[in-house]
N, C-alpha and C positions, 0 to 999 in steps of 0.2 A: 121512390124508385118504381119503375114499371112492374106490372105483374109478370113474374117469371114464367117462361114456358120451358118444358123439359122434353128431351129426346127420349126414345124408347129405353135407352140404357141408363136413364136417370140423370144424365148430364144436362146442364142448362144450355138452352139454345142461345147462342151469342149473336144478338142483333147489333147493328152499328151503334144504335142508341145505348144499348147496355154496355158495349165495349167502351164507349166514350165516358159513361158514368163511372165504370170501374177504374178507368184511367184517372179520372178526377179524384176518386177516393184514394188511389195510390199516391197521388201528388199531395193531397191534404195530409195523409199519414206521414209522408216524408217530411213535410214542413214541420209538423208537430214534433217528430223525433229530433230533427235538427235543432229546433228552438229549445226543446226541453233539455237536450244534452248540454247546450250552451248555458242556459239559465241555471241548471242544477250543477254546473261545473263537473260533469261526469268525466271520469278518466278510465283508461284501460284497466280492465279487471273488475270494474263496478258492474252492478246489475240493475236493469230497468225492468220492473214488473209491468206487464201489459194485460189488462182485462179488456176483452172486446166482445160485445154482443153484436153479432152480424145481423141479428133480427132488427136491432135498433138502428144500425147503420143503414139498413135497407128500408127503414120507415115503418117497421112493424113493432110489436111489443116484445120485450126481452123474453127469451126462452120459447118463442112461438114460431120462428121462421128461420132456423139456422141455415145459412147459405154459404157453401164452400167458396164459390167464386169471389164473394165479398171478403171472406177471410183471406183468401189469396191476395186480393188487391191491397188490403190493409198491411198484411205481412210484407208484401213486396215494397211497400213504402217505408216501413220501419226497419226491417232486418238489415238491409244493406248499409244503412246509416250507422247502426250499432256495430255491425261487423267491421266496418272500416275503422271505427274508433277503438276497437278491442273491448267493447262493452257487451256484456252477456244479456241476452233476452231471457226473461222469465215469464212465460205465457200462463196466465191464470186460467184454470179450468172453471167450469160452471159449478153451481151448487151440488149437482149430482155426484161430483167427485170431491165434495167438501172444499172446493176452491184450491185444490192442489195446484202446484206449478210445474211446468215443463221447462227444463234447463238442459244444457250440455252436461254430460257426466263430469267433464273436466272441472266445471264450476263447483259441483257438489263435492268432488274429492278435494279440491283446494280448500274448501271451507269445512270439511269434516261433517257434511250433512247426510242424514239418513235417507236413503232412497226407498221409495215404496213401489209396490208392483201394481201398476195400472197403465193402460194405454187409452188415451182419450179417443172418443168417437163423436161425431156431430151431435148426437142426442144425449151423450153422457160424457161431458167434458167441454163440448162446444167446438164449432168449426175452426175458430182461431187456434185453439190449443192443438187440435188435430193437425192442422196445416203446419204448425210449429214442430210437432212431434215428427211428422213425415219429412221435414226439411233438415232438421239439425243433424249433425254428423253422428252423435251418439247420445240420443235423448234419454233422459230419465225423469221420473216424477218425484217431487218432494212434497211433503205435507206443509212444510214451513220454510220461509225464506225471509231475510231482512234486507230488502233491496234498497238501493241508494236513492231511487226516484221511481215514480210510477205514473202511468196514464190509464185512466178509467174511461173507456169508450162505451157509453151507453148505460151507465149505472150498474157496473159489475162489482163495485165495492172492493177495491184492491188494498184498502188501508191495512188489512191484517197482515200484509206481506211487506210493509214498509218499516224501515228502521225508525227508531225514535230520534228526533222529533220531526214529524211531518209538517211541512210548510206548504200551503197552497201556492200554486204558480199560475199566473194568467199568461196565456200566449196570444199571439195575433189571431189565431183561429179558436173558435169555441165549439166547433163541430167537425166530425169526420162523417161524410155522408149526411144522414139525417140524425145521427147520434150526438148528443151533447158529450163533451169531454171535460174531465176534471183532472188536472195534473198536480203533482206534488214533488218537491225535492225534500231531502232530509238534512238535518244538521245535528251535530253533537248537542247533548243537553248542557245547559248552563247550570253549574252547581256552585254551592258556596253561598256566602252572604255578602254584606256590604264591603268586606275587604277583598273580595275576589276580583280578579282582573281577567277580562275576556279578550281574545283576539278579535 
């Protein structure tokens, strides 16, 4: 991605080239969300954990160049897909918030999850978690979640927030922007021995 230029108020200068690149990122994120929901057989009430390094999406090193417009572009691709299907987004914060997740309070209450007190910022939580917090109706932070599926955009390590057993998923896209993605669905554990029958 091109070198970003900033206005006096700290906002990014939107060139036509940058706008086109952000639109492409939104479309890539939308496609990933659509495919993952289908492959993982996600249904209303399920949760999808999303870890997103906007630094990596924009071609930089994770944790070094948090970019809100990039976070907004990724969010704009993923969130409407999930919302239409009744699936909850769980945005993973960066390591500075111990990879806490941002969800709707409704999800936390339905699952009896303990809310923690923190509000993500671009340099402490990450731009994607910040955009999620700023957009959700009633956002809260959780230390732990067991999501039904996940997408790791740029090596953010979302595995700690997936239910057992995580199964890697390959999609038609392997990147969003310049960031590699790794996706997973989950399945119930197979238990028992030679007499057990599995569906």
